[in-house]
TIMI-356054 format. One record per residue (C-alpha): residue number from 1; residue in one letter; x, y, z. Coordinates in steps of 0.25 Angstrom, whole numbers. Layout:
# residues N
node nr NUM rest A u X v Y w Z
...
//
This chain:
# residues 74
node nr 1 rest X u 422 v 543 w 242
node nr 2 rest X u 418 v 530 w 250
node nr 3 rest X u 419 v 517 w 242
node nr 4 rest X u 410 v 509 w 249
node nr 5 rest X u 396 v 504 w 249
node nr 6 rest X u 391 v 508 w 263
node nr 7 rest X u 379 v 500 w 268
node nr 8 rest X u 372 v 504 w 282
node nr 9 rest X u 365 v 495 w 292
node nr 10 rest X u 353 v 503 w 295
node nr 11 rest X u 349 v 492 w 306
node nr 12 rest X u 363 v 494 w 313
node nr 13 rest X u 366 v 508 w 313
node nr 14 rest X u 364 v 514 w 325
node nr 15 rest X u 365 v 528 w 320
node nr 16 rest X u 379 v 533 w 328
node nr 17 rest X u 380 v 542 w 314
node nr 18 rest X u 397 v 538 w 317
node nr 19 rest X u 397 v 536 w 301
node nr 20 rest X u 390 v 549 w 297
node nr 21 rest X u 401 v 555 w 307
node nr 22 rest X u 412 v 550 w 299
node nr 23 rest X u 408 v 549 w 285
node nr 24 rest X u 398 v 562 w 284
node nr 25 rest X u 395 v 561 w 270
node nr 26 rest X u 392 v 546 w 268
node nr 27 rest X u 384 v 544 w 280
node nr 28 rest X u 372 v 552 w 289
node nr 29 rest X u 361 v 548 w 297
node nr 30 rest X u 347 v 545 w 292
node nr 31 rest X u 334 v 548 w 298
node nr 32 rest X u 334 v 535 w 306
node nr 33 rest X u 347 v 539 w 311
node nr 34 rest X u 353 v 529 w 303
node nr 35 rest X u 367 v 531 w 295
node nr 36 rest X u 365 v 531 w 280
node nr 37 rest X u 374 v 533 w 269
node nr 38 rest X u 372 v 549 w 263
node nr 39 rest X u 385 v 545 w 253
node nr 40 rest X u 393 v 533 w 250
node nr 41 rest X u 405 v 542 w 244
node nr 42 rest X u 402 v 553 w 255
node nr 43 rest X u 414 v 549 w 261
node nr 44 rest X u 428 v 543 w 258
node nr 45 rest X u 428 v 529 w 259
node nr 46 rest X u 437 v 529 w 272
node nr 47 rest X u 428 v 539 w 279
node nr 48 rest X u 416 v 529 w 276
node nr 49 rest X u 423 v 518 w 281
node nr 50 rest X u 427 v 525 w 293
node nr 51 rest X u 411 v 528 w 295
node nr 52 rest X u 407 v 514 w 294
node nr 53 rest X u 419 v 510 w 304
node nr 54 rest X u 413 v 519 w 313
node nr 55 rest X u 400 v 515 w 315
node nr 56 rest X u 397 v 507 w 327
node nr 57 rest X u 388 v 497 w 323
node nr 58 rest X u 396 v 494 w 309
node nr 59 rest X u 384 v 499 w 301
node nr 60 rest X u 391 v 504 w 289
node nr 61 rest X u 394 v 492 w 278
node nr 62 rest X u 405 v 497 w 268
node nr 63 rest X u 407 v 488 w 255
node nr 64 rest X u 420 v 492 w 246
node nr 65 rest X u 418 v 495 w 232
node nr 66 rest X u 422 v 478 w 230
node nr 67 rest X u 410 v 474 w 238
node nr 68 rest X u 420 v 470 w 252
node nr 69 rest X u 413 v 475 w 264
node nr 70 rest X u 424 v 484 w 269
node nr 71 rest X u 416 v 490 w 284
node nr 72 rest X u 410 v 482 w 293
node nr 73 rest X u 424 v 473 w 290
node nr 74 rest X u 418 v 461 w 285
//
């Protein structure tokens, strides 16, 4: 189960689907070929982090439960 607040910058997403391939229970592509969160607790936290890191344009922002930004690294 993910421990992150997940935000996707829809203006930055290029629709390469790497996040969807990495965390299949958390991310999916919408009708505009932009990533979306389908279940924020669908995959383990390390899988969600790996998915965010796989994004070539760093459009996935992860924040931990304490409010600290985990990815992209600040």
